[in-house]
C-alpha positions in Angstrom: 122.3 120.3 134.8 123.3 123.4 136.8 126.7 121.8 137.7 127.4 120.9 134.1 126.7 124.5 133.1 128.9 125.8 135.9 131.7 123.5 134.8 131.3 124.7 131.1 130.9 128.5 131.3 130.6 128.9 127.5 127.8 126.4 127.2 124.3 127.7 126.3 121.2 125.6 126.9 117.9 126.2 125.1 114.9 125.2 127.1 111.6 124.1 125.6 108.6 123.0 127.6 106.6 120.1 126.3 103.0 119.3 127.3 101.6 115.8 126.7 98.2 114.0 126.8 98.8 113.3 130.5 98.7 117.1 131.1 95.4 117.4 129.3 94.0 114.5 131.4 95.3 116.0 134.6 93.7 119.4 133.8 90.4 117.6 133.0 90.6 118.8 129.3 91.1 115.4 127.7 89.6 112.0 128.4 91.6 109.6 130.6 92.6 106.3 129.1 90.5 103.4 130.4 91.9 100.1 131.5 90.3 96.8 132.6 91.3 94.9 135.7 89.9 91.8 137.3 87.4 89.2 136.0 83.7 88.5 136.2 84.3 86.5 139.4 86.0 89.4 141.1 89.4 87.9 141.3 92.3 89.9 140.1 93.7 88.6 136.8 95.6 90.3 134.0 93.4 91.4 131.2 94.0 93.3 128.0 93.6 97.0 128.4 90.5 98.6 126.9 91.3 100.9 124.1 91.7 104.5 125.4 89.1 107.1 124.5 90.5 109.2 121.8 90.1 112.9 122.2 88.0 114.6 119.6 89.5 117.3 117.4 87.2 119.7 119.4 88.7 118.5 122.7 92.2 119.0 121.4 91.4 122.5 120.0 89.9 123.5 123.4 92.9 122.1 125.3 95.6 123.6 123.1 95.9 127.1 124.8 96.0 125.6 128.3 98.5 123.0 127.3 100.8 125.6 125.6 100.5 127.8 128.7 101.4 124.9 131.0 104.4 124.0 128.8 105.5 127.7 128.8 105.2 127.8 132.6 107.2 124.6 132.9 110.2 125.8 130.8 110.2 129.2 132.6 110.2 127.5 136.0 113.3 125.5 134.9 114.9 128.6 133.6 114.2 130.5 136.9 115.6 127.6 139.0 118.9 127.6 136.9 119.2 131.4 137.1 118.7 131.3 140.9 121.4 128.6 141.0 123.9 131.1 139.4 123.6 130.5 135.7 123.4 133.8 133.6 120.1 134.3 131.9 121.8 134.9 128.6 123.0 131.3 128.6 119.4 130.0 129.0 117.3 131.1 126.0 113.8 129.7 125.7 112.5 128.1 122.5 110.3 130.2 120.3 107.2 128.3 121.2 106.5 125.5 123.7 105.3 122.2 122.3 102.5 119.8 122.6 103.5 116.2 122.0 100.1 114.9 121.1 101.1 111.3 120.2 103.7 111.2 122.9 103.1 108.8 125.9 106.2 110.1 127.6 106.1 112.3 130.7 105.6 116.0 130.6 109.0 117.6 130.5 111.3 120.4 129.5 113.7 119.5 126.7 117.2 120.8 126.5 119.0 121.8 123.3 122.7 122.4 123.3 
């Protein structure tokens, strides 16, 4: 991304950090999905996954501040890396508020807006 911005000096890139359920699980704030493997005889065989434990509304409410903080740290780290690589800070605004993609199974990330 740094090279693209250097090649296009008028380009601005808005950065927005996104936290996901995987972050909440890694921080120990949300339950981890459970999966089944093997059979009763102990041989490995494909089985259907067990339905993941759904976080309670209380779990989500407690996790929200930490997840927003993590998403904020993530977008600021990307901004810092691009600034250290020679991109002017004025070309790298941050979104108004980082996001929590609660129903998202994608990876934690920073999204770019052009």
